N, C-alpha and C positions, 0 to 999 in steps of 0.2 A: 259454519263457524268458530266451531272449536281445529277446526286444521286453519282456517285464518288465522285463530288468536297465537297457535303453535307456531305457527311462521311468524307471526310478528313479534314471538319471545323471541325463537331462533335470532331473526333479525336484529331484534335490538341486542341481545346479548353477541352477538358477532361485532354490533358497534361497537360497545363497552369493553367486553373482555379485551386486554392486549394479547398480540400476538406472541405464540410461546416462545419466537426468535427476534423480541425485540427486547431482550439486553444481550445475542447475541446482535443485534443491526446494532445496538448504542458501542456495544466493544469493536465491531468492527471500523464503524464513522470514525471513531478515540484511536483506531490503530494505521487506517488509513491519515487525519491529521499528522498522526506521527510519521510515517511515511513522506508524505508530501513538505512537511518539516525540515526532512533531514534531504530531502530531492534538492529544498533551495537554498539550503547550506550547501552541498556541493555545490551548488551551480554558480553560487557566488563564490568560489573556492577556486570554482576552473576559471570563472571570469576575471579572479585578480593570479591568473598563473599559478594556481595552489600557489601561492606568497613567494613566488623566487622569481626576482630580476632574472631576465633573460640573459643576463651577459653573466650570471651565479648557475646558470645550470650546470650539477655536478651529474654523473653515472648514477649518484645517491639517488639521488631525485629522479632519473627514468626509471632505476628501480625500484621502487616507490609507487611512483604510478604503475608499473606493470602487476605489482602487486594490487592497486586499487581494480585496475582491470579484470584481473582474475576472478577478485570480489563480486566485482559486478556484472560477468557473464555468468556467474552460475546463481545470481539475483534472479536475471534476462532471464539466463536459460529454463530454469525454475516458473519464473510467470508465466514465460509465452509460451510453454510446453515444448521447449524445443532441445537438440541437441540428448544430451539423456534422459532428459523427462518428456521428450517425444513416445506420445500418446504408442 
């Protein structure tokens, strides 16, 4: 009987005590939402040809996009564990 009460107490505690990673999970979800929003904004900008008319594209625009590509490659390599971040 005592063991059963102890088990019930442990089960109740497990259900009511927040997990130690609750605040980490909340922060993770917030950062993920921030990242998702940034990705959406970038996609909209890309869909809009980065705000440049095709007739007005210059080598400066090409350089700007190359910079974006380099930064995004670093991010994707890190996130996907590729290139220098590969295990």
